[in-house]
VEXDREN-2710 file (C-alpha; in Angstrom, 1 decimal):
% VEXDREN-2710
k/r/px/py/pz
1/MET/-29.9/-10.2/15.8
2/LEU/-27.8/-11.7/18.4
3/ALA/-26.1/-13.8/16.3
4/TYR/-25.8/-11.8/13.4
5/LEU/-24.0/-9.1/15.5
6/ARG/-21.4/-11.3/17.7
7/ARG/-19.1/-12.2/14.6
8/PRO/-19.0/-8.6/13.6
9/VAL/-18.5/-7.1/17.1
10/SER/-16.2/-9.5/18.7
11/GLY/-13.8/-8.9/15.5
12/LEU/-13.8/-5.1/16.1
13/VAL/-13.0/-5.9/19.3
14/ILE/-10.3/-7.6/18.3
15/LEU/-9.1/-5.2/16.1
16/ALA/-9.1/-2.7/19.3
17/LEU/-7.3/-5.1/21.2
18/ALA/-4.3/-5.7/19.0
19/ALA/-4.4/-1.8/18.0
20/VAL/-3.2/-0.1/21.4
21/HIS/0.8/0.5/22.1
22/THR/1.0/1.7/25.5
23/ALA/-1.5/0.0/28.0
24/PRO/-2.9/1.9/30.9
25/ALA/-1.4/1.4/34.6
26/THR/-3.9/-1.7/35.3
27/ALA/-1.7/-3.6/32.1
28/GLN/-0.9/-7.0/33.7
29/PRO/3.2/-7.9/32.4
30/LEU/3.3/-11.2/31.0
31/SER/4.9/-13.8/34.0
32/LYS/7.5/-15.7/33.4
33/ALA/5.3/-18.9/32.6
34/ASP/3.5/-16.8/30.3
35/TYR/6.3/-15.5/28.6
36/GLU/7.7/-19.4/28.5
37/ALA/4.2/-20.1/26.8
38/CYS/4.5/-17.4/24.1
39/ARG/7.8/-19.1/23.1
40/ALA/6.3/-21.9/21.9
41/ARG/7.7/-24.3/19.2
42/ASP/4.3/-24.3/17.0
43/GLU/1.6/-22.0/16.6
44/THR/-1.0/-23.8/18.1
45/SER/0.4/-23.4/21.0
46/PHE/1.0/-19.8/20.9
47/ARG/-2.3/-19.3/19.8
48/ALA/-3.2/-21.2/23.4
49/ALA/-1.0/-18.7/25.3
50/ILE/-2.7/-15.8/23.7
51/GLN/-6.2/-17.0/24.2
52/THR/-5.3/-17.6/28.0
53/ILE/-3.5/-14.1/28.8
54/SER/-6.6/-12.1/26.3
55/VAL/-9.3/-14.1/28.3
56/ARG/-7.6/-13.4/31.8
57/ALA/-7.1/-9.5/30.8
58/LEU/-10.8/-9.6/29.8
59/LYS/-12.0/-10.7/32.7
60/ALA/-10.1/-8.6/35.0
61/GLY/-10.6/-5.2/32.8
62/THR/-14.9/-6.1/33.5
63/ALA/-14.8/-7.2/36.8
64/ASN/-15.9/-3.7/38.2
65/VAL/-17.9/-2.8/35.6
66/ASP/-21.0/-1.8/37.7
67/TYR/-23.6/-2.0/34.9
68/ARG/-26.7/-1.6/37.7
69/ALA/-25.2/2.0/38.3
70/ALA/-25.0/2.6/34.4
71/VAL/-28.8/1.6/33.2
72/SER/-29.9/4.0/36.6
73/ASP/-28.3/6.8/35.6
74/GLU/-28.9/6.6/32.0
75/TRP/-33.3/5.8/32.9
76/ARG/-33.2/9.1/35.1
77/ARG/-30.9/10.6/32.6
78/ILE/-33.8/10.2/30.0
79/GLY/-37.1/10.6/32.0
80/MET/-38.0/6.8/31.7
81/ASP/-40.4/6.9/34.8
82/ASP/-42.8/9.2/33.4
83/ILE/-42.5/6.9/30.2
84/ILE/-43.7/3.8/31.4
85/ASP/-46.3/6.0/33.5
86/LYS/-47.9/7.6/30.4
87/ARG/-47.6/4.1/28.4
88/VAL/-49.5/2.3/31.4
89/ASP/-51.4/4.9/31.2
90/LEU/-52.5/4.5/27.4
91/ALA/-52.2/0.8/27.7
92/VAL/-55.0/0.7/30.7
93/GLU/-57.4/2.4/28.8
94/GLU/-57.1/0.7/25.6
95/VAL/-57.8/-2.6/27.3
96/ARG/-60.3/-1.0/29.4
97/LYS/-62.4/-0.1/26.2
98/GLU/-61.6/-3.5/24.5
99/THR/-63.0/-5.6/27.5
100/SER/-67.0/-6.1/28.5
101/TRP/-67.5/-5.0/32.5
102/ALA/-68.5/-8.3/33.1
103/ASN/-64.9/-9.8/32.4
104/LEU/-63.8/-6.6/34.4
105/LEU/-65.8/-7.5/37.2
106/GLN/-64.7/-11.1/37.0
107/SER/-61.0/-10.2/36.7
108/LEU/-61.4/-9.2/40.3
109/ALA/-63.1/-12.8/41.0
110/SER/-60.9/-15.4/38.6
111/GLN/-56.9/-15.5/38.7
112/GLN/-56.8/-16.6/35.4
113/LYS/-59.3/-13.2/34.0
114/SER/-56.8/-11.3/35.9
115/GLU/-53.8/-12.4/34.8
116/GLU/-54.8/-12.2/31.7
117/LEU/-55.5/-8.9/31.8
118/ALA/-52.2/-8.3/33.3
119/THR/-50.4/-9.7/30.3
120/ALA/-52.8/-7.4/27.9
121/VAL/-51.4/-4.1/29.6
122/ALA/-47.2/-5.2/30.1
123/GLU/-47.4/-6.5/26.3
124/ARG/-48.8/-3.0/24.9
125/VAL/-46.5/-1.4/27.5
126/TYR/-43.2/-2.8/26.4
127/ARG/-43.5/-3.7/23.3
128/SER/-45.6/-0.2/22.2
129/ASP/-42.7/2.0/19.7
130/ALA/-42.2/4.2/23.0
131/ILE/-40.8/2.4/24.9
132/LYS/-38.7/0.3/22.4
133/ALA/-37.4/3.6/21.2
134/ALA/-36.9/4.7/25.3
135/LEU/-34.9/1.6/26.1
136/GLU/-33.0/1.6/22.6
137/GLN/-31.7/5.5/23.2
138/LEU/-31.0/3.9/27.1
139/ALA/-29.0/0.9/25.7
140/ALA/-27.3/3.6/23.9
141/GLY/-26.6/5.6/26.1
142/VAL/-25.5/2.5/29.1
143/GLY/-22.9/1.3/25.7
144/ARG/-21.2/4.0/26.0
145/GLU/-20.3/4.1/29.2
146/ILE/-19.6/0.2/28.9
147/GLY/-18.0/1.0/25.9
148/LYS/-15.2/3.2/28.2
149/GLN/-15.0/0.2/30.4
150/MET/-14.2/-1.6/27.5
151/GLU/-11.7/0.4/26.0
152/LEU/-10.1/0.2/28.9
153/ALA/-9.9/-3.5/29.2
154/SER/-9.2/-3.7/25.2
155/GLN/-6.3/-2.0/26.3
156/ASP/-5.0/-4.2/29.5
157/VAL/-5.2/-7.0/26.9
158/ALA/-3.2/-5.2/24.1
159/GLU/0.2/-4.7/25.8
160/PRO/0.4/-8.0/27.1
161/ALA/-0.6/-9.4/23.3
162/VAL/1.7/-7.9/22.2
163/ALA/4.4/-8.3/24.4
164/CYS/3.7/-12.5/23.8
165/LEU/3.5/-12.0/20.2
166/LYS/7.4/-10.6/20.6
167/ALA/7.9/-13.3/22.7
168/PHE/7.1/-15.6/19.7
169/VAL/8.5/-14.1/17.4
170/GLY/12.1/-12.9/18.4
171/ALA/13.0/-16.7/19.7
172/ARG/12.7/-17.5/15.5
173/TYR/14.5/-14.3/14.3
174/GLY/15.2/-11.7/16.4
175/THR/14.4/-8.5/18.1
176/THR/14.1/-6.7/15.1
177/VAL/11.0/-8.5/13.4
178/ALA/10.1/-9.2/16.8
179/ARG/9.2/-5.3/16.9
180/ALA/8.4/-4.6/13.9
181/VAL/5.4/-7.3/14.0
182/ALA/4.7/-6.0/17.0
183/GLY/3.9/-2.2/15.5
184/ASP/7.4/-0.8/16.2
185/ALA/7.9/-0.3/12.3
186/GLY/6.8/2.8/10.4
187/LYS/4.3/1.6/7.5
188/GLY/1.8/-0.6/7.2
189/VAL/2.3/-3.4/4.9
190/SER/1.4/-3.7/1.1
191/LEU/3.5/-6.4/-1.1
192/ASP/4.0/-5.9/-4.3
193/PRO/4.5/-8.7/-6.7
194/GLY/6.7/-7.2/-9.4
195/THR/9.1/-6.1/-6.9
196/GLY/8.9/-8.6/-3.6
197/ALA/9.1/-5.9/-1.7
198/ALA/6.5/-5.6/1.5
199/GLU/6.4/-1.5/1.3
200/MET/4.4/-1.4/4.5
201/SER/4.1/-3.7/7.2
202/PRO/1.2/-5.9/8.0
203/SER/1.6/-4.7/12.1
204/ALA/-0.7/-1.9/10.6
205/VAL/-3.5/-3.1/12.5
206/LEU/-1.4/-3.1/16.0
207/ARG/0.0/0.4/15.7
208/GLU/-3.8/2.1/15.6
209/SER/-4.5/4.2/18.5
210/SER/-7.7/3.6/20.4
211/SER/-9.3/6.5/18.5
212/GLY/-9.2/5.0/14.9
213/ILE/-9.6/0.6/15.2
214/ALA/-10.5/0.4/19.0
215/GLY/-12.6/3.4/18.8
216/ALA/-14.7/2.1/16.1
217/ALA/-14.7/-1.5/17.8
218/VAL/-16.2/0.1/20.5
219/LEU/-18.4/2.5/19.0
220/LEU/-20.0/-0.4/17.1
221/MET/-20.1/-1.8/20.8
222/ARG/-22.2/0.6/21.8
223/ARG/-24.5/0.1/18.5
224/GLN/-24.8/-3.3/19.9
225/LEU/-25.9/-2.7/23.1
226/ALA/-28.4/-0.2/21.3
227/ASN/-29.8/-2.7/19.4
228/MET/-30.2/-4.7/22.6
229/ALA/-33.5/-3.2/23.3
230/ALA/-35.1/-5.9/21.2
231/ARG/-33.4/-8.6/22.7
232/VAL/-34.3/-8.0/26.1
233/GLY/-37.7/-6.3/25.4
234/GLN/-39.2/-10.2/25.6
235/ARG/-37.1/-10.9/28.8
236/VAL/-38.7/-7.6/30.3
237/VAL/-41.8/-8.6/29.6
238/GLY/-41.6/-11.7/31.1
239/SER/-39.9/-10.5/34.4
240/VAL/-42.6/-8.2/34.4
241/LEU/-45.0/-10.5/34.0
242/ALA/-44.2/-12.3/36.9
243/ARG/-44.5/-10.0/39.5
244/LEU/-47.9/-8.9/37.7
245/VAL/-49.3/-12.8/37.8
246/SER/-48.2/-12.5/41.9
247/VAL/-49.4/-9.2/42.4
248/VAL/-53.2/-9.5/41.4
249/ALA/-53.2/-12.9/42.3
250/GLY/-52.3/-12.7/45.9
251/GLY/-53.2/-8.4/46.6
252/VAL/-56.4/-8.3/44.9
253/GLY/-58.3/-8.9/48.2
254/LEU/-56.2/-6.0/50.1
255/VAL/-56.0/-3.2/47.0
256/LEU/-60.3/-3.5/47.0
257/ILE/-60.9/-2.8/50.6
258/ALA/-58.8/0.9/49.4
259/LYS/-61.0/1.5/46.3
260/ASP/-63.8/2.8/45.8
261/ILE/-66.7/1.0/45.0
262/TRP/-67.3/3.2/41.4
263/ASP/-63.2/1.7/40.9
264/LEU/-64.5/-1.7/40.5
265/ARG/-66.2/-1.4/37.3
266/ASN/-62.5/-1.3/36.0
267/GLY/-61.8/-4.6/37.7
268/VAL/-57.9/-5.5/38.3
269/LEU/-56.9/-2.6/35.6
270/PRO/-56.5/-0.2/38.3
271/ILE/-54.3/-3.0/40.5
272/ILE/-52.4/-3.3/37.6
273/ALA/-51.3/-0.1/36.6
274/THR/-50.5/1.0/40.3
275/GLU/-48.2/-2.2/39.8
276/MET/-46.5/-1.4/36.8
277/LYS/-45.8/2.2/37.9
278/SER/-44.4/1.3/41.3
279/LYS/-41.0/2.0/42.3
280/GLU/-40.8/-1.8/42.6
281/ASN/-41.4/-2.7/39.1
282/LYS/-39.5/-0.2/37.6
283/ASP/-36.6/-1.4/40.0
284/LYS/-37.2/-4.5/38.2
285/VAL/-36.7/-3.6/34.5
286/GLN/-33.5/-1.9/35.5
287/GLU/-32.2/-4.8/36.9
288/GLU/-33.2/-7.3/33.9
289/LEU/-31.3/-4.9/31.8
290/ALA/-28.3/-4.6/33.9
291/LYS/-28.2/-8.2/34.0
292/THR/-28.8/-8.7/30.5
293/PHE/-25.9/-6.1/29.6
294/ALA/-23.6/-8.4/32.0
295/GLU/-24.3/-11.3/30.7
296/GLN/-24.0/-10.3/27.1
297/ILE/-20.2/-8.7/27.8
298/SER/-19.4/-12.2/30.0
299/GLY/-20.8/-14.3/27.6
300/HIS/-18.3/-12.8/24.7
301/ILE/-15.2/-12.8/26.6
302/GLU/-14.0/-16.6/26.0
303/GLU/-15.2/-15.7/22.5
304/ILE/-13.2/-12.6/22.2
305/GLY/-10.3/-14.2/24.0
306/ALA/-10.4/-16.6/21.4
307/ALA/-10.7/-14.3/18.5
308/THR/-8.1/-12.3/19.9
309/ALA/-5.5/-15.9/19.7
310/ASP/-7.5/-15.9/15.9
311/ARG/-6.2/-12.4/15.1
312/VAL/-2.5/-12.2/16.3
313/ILE/-2.1/-15.3/14.9
314/GLU/-3.0/-14.0/11.6
315/ILE/-1.0/-11.1/12.2
316/TRP/1.8/-12.5/12.2
317/ARG/0.8/-15.4/8.9
318/ASP/0.2/-12.2/6.9
319/PHE/4.1/-10.8/8.3
320/ARG/5.8/-13.6/7.3
321/SER/4.4/-14.1/4.3
322/ALA/5.2/-10.2/3.8
323/HIS/8.8/-10.9/4.1
324/ALA/9.2/-14.2/3.2
325/GLN/12.2/-14.4/1.9
326/ALA/13.9/-12.7/4.5
327/LEU/12.4/-14.2/7.4
328/ASP/13.5/-17.8/5.8
329/LEU/16.9/-17.3/5.1
330/ALA/17.4/-15.8/8.7
331/ALA/15.4/-18.8/10.3
332/ARG/18.8/-20.9/8.7
333/ASN/21.7/-18.9/8.5
334/ALA/22.8/-17.2/11.6
335/LYS/24.8/-14.6/10.0
336/PHE/22.2/-13.1/8.1
337/LYS/19.9/-13.1/11.3
338/ALA/22.4/-11.3/13.1
339/PHE/22.3/-8.6/10.1
340/VAL/18.4/-8.3/10.2
341/ASP/18.7/-8.0/14.2
342/ALA/21.1/-5.4/14.2
343/LEU/19.0/-3.3/11.4
344/PRO/15.3/-1.0/12.6
345/PRO/12.4/-2.4/12.3
346/SER/11.6/0.5/9.5
347/ALA/14.6/-1.2/7.1
348/LEU/12.7/-4.1/6.6
349/PRO/10.6/-3.2/3.5
350/ARG/13.9/-2.2/2.1
351/LEU/15.1/-5.8/3.4
352/ASP/12.6/-7.5/1.4
353/GLU/13.1/-5.6/-1.5
354/VAL/16.7/-5.8/-1.8
355/THR/16.8/-9.4/-0.8
356/ALA/14.0/-10.2/-3.6
357/LEU/16.4/-8.6/-5.9
358/THR/19.4/-10.2/-5.5
359/LEU/18.3/-13.6/-5.0
360/ALA/16.6/-13.5/-8.2
361/ALA/19.6/-12.1/-10.1
362/GLU/22.6/-13.8/-7.6
363/GLY/20.5/-16.6/-5.8
364/GLU/21.6/-17.4/-2.2
365/ALA/25.5/-17.7/-2.8
366/GLY/25.0/-14.1/-4.4
367/LEU/23.1/-12.6/-1.0
368/LEU/26.2/-13.9/1.3
369/ARG/28.9/-12.8/-0.7
370/ARG/27.2/-9.3/-0.5
371/LEU/26.4/-9.9/3.0
372/ASP/30.0/-10.5/3.3
373/ASP/31.4/-7.5/1.0
374/GLY/29.2/-4.7/2.7
375/THR/27.4/-4.1/-0.5
376/LEU/24.4/-5.8/1.1
377/ALA/24.5/-3.0/4.4
378/THR/25.2/0.1/2.0
379/ALA/21.9/-1.5/-0.5
380/VAL/19.9/-1.4/3.1
381/ASN/20.8/0.4/5.0
382/THR/22.5/3.9/2.8
383/LEU/21.2/3.9/-0.4
384/PRO/19.4/6.5/-2.0
385/ALA/15.8/6.3/-3.1
386/PRO/16.7/6.9/-6.6
387/ALA/19.2/4.4/-6.5
388/MET/16.8/1.9/-5.7
389/ASP/14.4/3.0/-8.0
390/ILE/17.6/2.2/-10.8
391/ALA/17.8/-1.1/-9.2
392/ARG/14.7/-2.0/-8.7
393/GLU/13.7/-1.0/-13.1
394/THR/17.0/-3.1/-14.0
395/ARG/16.7/-5.8/-11.5
396/SER/20.3/-5.0/-10.5
397/ILE/21.1/-3.8/-7.4
398/ASP/25.0/-3.3/-8.6
399/ALA/23.1/-0.4/-11.0
400/GLY/21.6/1.7/-8.6
401/LEU/25.0/1.0/-6.5
402/ASN/27.1/2.1/-8.9
403/TRP/24.7/5.2/-10.1
404/ALA/24.7/6.4/-6.4
405/ALA/28.5/6.2/-6.2
406/LEU/28.6/7.9/-9.7
407/ALA/25.9/10.4/-9.5
408/GLY/26.1/11.5/-6.1
409/ASN/23.9/14.6/-5.4
410/ASN/23.2/14.3/-9.8
411/LEU/21.0/11.1/-8.9
412/PRO/17.3/12.5/-8.6
413/ARG/18.0/13.8/-12.2
414/VAL/19.9/11.0/-13.4
415/VAL/16.5/9.3/-13.1
416/GLU/14.0/12.4/-13.8
417/LEU/16.0/11.7/-17.1
418/SER/16.1/8.2/-17.6
419/LEU/19.8/8.1/-18.2
420/TYR/20.2/4.6/-16.6
421/ARG/18.0/3.3/-19.5
422/ARG/20.5/4.8/-22.2
423/THR/23.9/3.9/-21.0
424/THR/25.3/2.0/-17.8
425/PRO/28.0/3.9/-15.1
426/ASP/30.9/2.6/-16.7
427/GLN/30.3/4.7/-19.9
428/LEU/30.5/7.4/-18.2
429/SER/33.0/9.4/-15.7
430/ARG/31.6/12.1/-13.0
431/ALA/33.3/14.8/-15.3
432/SER/31.6/13.7/-18.2
433/LEU/28.0/13.2/-16.0
434/GLN/28.1/16.7/-15.1
435/ARG/29.2/17.7/-18.6
436/LEU/25.9/16.2/-19.7
437/LEU/23.8/17.7/-17.4
438/SER/25.4/20.9/-17.3
439/LEU/23.9/21.0/-20.9
440/ASP/20.1/21.5/-19.5
441/ASP/18.2/20.0/-22.3
442/GLN/16.9/16.9/-22.1
443/LEU/16.4/15.5/-26.1
444/ALA/20.7/16.5/-26.5
445/ILE/21.0/14.9/-23.1
446/VAL/19.8/11.7/-23.8
447/ARG/20.9/11.4/-27.2
448/LEU/24.4/12.1/-26.2
449/ALA/24.3/9.7/-23.0
450/SER/22.9/6.8/-25.7
451/ILE/26.5/6.7/-27.9
452/ASP/29.6/5.3/-27.2
453/ARG/31.8/6.7/-24.3
454/GLY/34.4/7.6/-26.7
455/ALA/32.2/8.9/-29.6
456/ARG/31.0/10.8/-26.7
457/ASP/34.0/12.1/-25.1
458/THR/35.1/13.4/-28.8
459/LEU/31.8/15.5/-29.4
460/PHE/33.1/16.8/-25.9
461/GLU/36.0/19.2/-27.6
462/LEU/32.5/21.5/-28.8
463/ASN/31.5/24.1/-26.7
464/ASN/28.0/23.8/-24.7
465/PRO/25.6/26.1/-27.6
466/ASP/27.8/24.1/-30.6
467/LEU/26.9/20.8/-28.7
468/LYS/23.8/21.3/-27.4
469/ARG/22.6/22.2/-31.6
470/LEU/24.5/19.4/-32.8
471/ALA/22.4/16.6/-30.2
472/ARG/19.6/18.5/-30.7
473/SER/19.7/17.7/-34.6
474/LEU/21.6/14.4/-35.2
475/THR/20.4/11.2/-34.3
476/GLU/22.7/9.1/-32.3
477/ALA/23.6/6.8/-35.3
478/GLU/24.9/9.8/-36.8
479/LEU/26.6/11.8/-33.9
480/SER/28.1/8.1/-33.3
481/SER/29.5/8.4/-37.3
482/LEU/30.2/11.7/-36.3
483/SER/32.6/10.7/-33.9
484/GLY/33.8/8.3/-36.0
485/TYR/35.3/10.5/-38.1
486/LEU/36.3/13.0/-35.3
487/THR/38.2/9.5/-33.5
488/GLY/39.5/9.0/-37.4
489/LEU/41.2/12.3/-38.2
490/GLN/44.1/14.0/-36.9
491/GLN/44.1/17.5/-35.5
492/ALA/43.4/19.7/-38.4
493/PRO/40.6/18.1/-40.9
494/ARG/38.8/16.7/-37.5
495/GLU/38.1/20.7/-36.6
496/GLN/37.2/20.9/-39.9
497/VAL/34.4/18.9/-39.5
498/LEU/33.4/19.8/-36.0
499/ARG/33.5/23.6/-37.3
500/VAL/31.2/23.3/-40.4
501/VAL/28.9/20.2/-38.9
502/ALA/27.8/22.4/-35.7
503/ALA/27.1/25.7/-37.9
504/ASN/24.9/23.1/-40.0
505/PRO/24.3/20.3/-38.7
506/ALA/22.8/18.9/-42.3
507/ALA/26.0/18.8/-43.6
508/ILE/26.8/15.2/-41.8
509/HIS/24.9/13.9/-44.1
510/ALA/27.1/14.3/-46.4
511/LEU/29.7/11.8/-44.5
512/SER/27.3/9.5/-43.1
513/SER/28.2/6.0/-45.1
514/GLU/30.6/4.4/-43.5
515/ARG/32.1/3.9/-47.0
516/VAL/32.6/8.0/-47.4
517/ARG/34.6/8.1/-43.4
518/HIS/36.9/5.3/-44.7
519/ALA/37.9/6.8/-47.7
520/ILE/38.1/10.0/-46.4
521/VAL/40.4/8.6/-43.3
522/SER/42.8/6.7/-45.5
523/SER/43.0/9.8/-48.2
524/ALA/46.5/10.9/-47.9
525/ASP/45.6/14.7/-47.6
526/GLN/42.3/14.2/-44.9
527/SER/41.4/17.8/-44.7
528/ALA/41.4/17.8/-48.7
529/ALA/38.9/15.1/-48.8
530/VAL/36.8/16.6/-45.6
531/GLY/36.5/20.0/-47.8
532/MET/36.0/18.0/-51.4
533/MET/32.9/15.6/-49.3
534/LEU/32.0/18.9/-47.3
535/SER/32.3/21.2/-50.1
536/THR/28.7/22.8/-51.3
537/ALA/29.4/22.9/-54.8
538/GLY/27.6/20.5/-56.8
539/GLY/25.6/19.6/-59.6
540/PHE/27.9/20.0/-62.7
541/ASP/29.9/22.7/-62.0
542/ALA/32.8/22.3/-63.7
543/ALA/35.5/23.6/-61.8
544/ALA/34.8/22.0/-58.5
545/ILE/34.7/18.9/-60.6
546/ALA/37.8/19.5/-62.2
547/GLU/39.4/20.0/-58.9
548/ASN/38.2/17.1/-56.8
549/VAL/39.7/15.2/-60.8
550/ARG/42.8/16.7/-59.8
551/LEU/43.1/15.5/-56.1
552/VAL/42.0/12.1/-56.9
553/ALA/44.4/12.2/-60.0
554/ASP/47.1/13.3/-57.7
555/GLY/46.8/10.5/-55.0
556/ARG/45.7/13.2/-52.3
557/VAL/42.1/12.2/-51.9
558/SER/40.5/8.5/-52.1
559/PRO/38.5/8.0/-56.1
560/VAL/36.2/6.6/-54.1
561/LEU/35.1/10.1/-52.5
562/LEU/34.5/11.1/-56.1
563/TRP/32.4/8.9/-56.9
564/GLU/30.1/9.7/-53.8
565/LYS/30.6/13.4/-54.6
566/HIS/29.8/13.6/-58.0
567/PRO/27.6/10.6/-58.5
568/ALA/25.4/11.5/-61.8
569/VAL/28.9/13.6/-63.6
570/ILE/30.9/10.7/-63.8
571/VAL/27.7/8.6/-64.8
572/ALA/27.1/10.6/-67.2
573/LEU/31.1/10.8/-68.1
574/LEU/31.0/7.2/-68.9
575/LEU/28.2/6.9/-70.6
576/LEU/29.8/10.1/-73.1
577/GLY/32.8/7.6/-72.7
578/LEU/30.5/4.3/-73.7
579/ILE/29.5/6.0/-77.1
580/LEU/33.0/7.5/-77.9
581/LEU/34.5/4.4/-77.9
582/LEU/30.9/2.8/-79.5
583/LEU/31.6/5.4/-82.3
584/LEU/35.4/4.7/-82.6
585/ARG/35.1/1.1/-82.9
586/ARG/32.7/2.0/-85.8
587/LEU/34.6/4.2/-87.6
588/LEU/38.0/1.7/-87.4
589/PHE/36.3/-1.2/-87.6
590/ALA/33.3/-1.0/-90.2
591/ARG/33.3/-3.8/-93.1
592/PRO/33.4/-2.0/-96.6
593/ARG/30.1/-2.3/-98.7
594/ARG/29.8/-4.5/-101.1
595/THR/28.6/-3.3/-105.1
596/ALA/25.5/-4.6/-107.2
597/ALA/27.9/-6.3/-109.9
598/GLN/29.6/-8.4/-107.2
END
């Protein structure tokens, strides 16, 4: 049981050692020799320094623990004297009933027989459920008191251990990284492989208060001390037996003088009962308990010191892994190290992500170039969180910087509408972005953001209600086509198209073909061409067809538009003309019939 509990208890105690920032007044600062040892060149030497410091602090912190006083206080609190007395009476009665009178009388003269009875009574008393429960209760209470001392000792270890860690890290990466890994940063660690960012710092273990991890460690340690009752039982029985055997072997004669002849029928059992209820015997039990507790705690100090060192090394390795790219570059580049050292520890997660994104897209040369031109500092220190979201998704720091510069206070709205997925900052001006957002219609905004800048600026000639209605009714392709018309048209036909399509967005379908657009733009009379294509007259409207034919015949409108507007009529006319031509050919070129005589 002891071996089973030792590892988890030690492990959690170590967490407690790393958990507390502010050590009590008894904590000793690092000496110059300790500091130099902590600045070791390798982790092996650093680990040895941590272990030495931890063991020394733990020994000093537990040196004045009064285990005997703690046991005595709890002994009185739970009424252990009465519990033992009752169990002794019961055990003596049980043994008396199970032992013949002959054997009981023989125990008065036989040292061997008296020892057998003493052993039987002691075993029944100290292995009984009642005594076991009492010992567990006592050990739990003692554990609470010792736990308070161990908590203070844990705090005594924390300050020099953290100081040693900071010395080791600071010598390589600067004070910012040292403070972060020692627990001054704002968050815990969670490395996101998708972004390369350490969103939290592994130094969270160092920053937990004593009511958190340290409290859990002390609580578990108290439970271990409570469970110690099962382990000390054998020691208590052995100690009690040693005293009993000595008494029954050497004190029987003296006791018999004081006994009534009637009591002699019980042999040495009354002597055993008197001895086991005596203050001296109970003091012996308390001494054994205190000794066991002291040995248990003292025996773990070296182990705890070693585990402390292992845990600190583990914390450092986790931190180094989470911030690998930034730390690697800081170790190799003095200018980058100086930049990192000027950051607050809370900026390290952002630095990790910016570094990862830049290295992936631009390489180390690109990262150092950003260090020189100041964009790295901007991205790490002042780039708003929405802009970082854009940079993360687009895998581009420039995208985040440019959107932040363009959108300003509207950046959250840009992210909410995902406009950065539809367009780029160079396709918008601050005014055009503001105009888009003023529509207050997600579908319209997204569609307009998706088209070319020139096409969008052309459509901005419409007022907001017409523009919103148009953007909701037309696809991006249709909006681009409409803008193409407007771009190539003169002022009058442009206004005509905008007016008609804004009122009836479906009218754009009459203009959707690239051939139609080209034919309208190339027509001599663009207004007539636009009016012809947007006219609602169709089918076999003779007047409309005649007017359109006249426009084509006069050269004002491209013939292509006549075909696009009246394809069925033209096909019918062509078929009719073909039929007429065939009839005319037959009339003009028909051969005379031969007579029968011929």
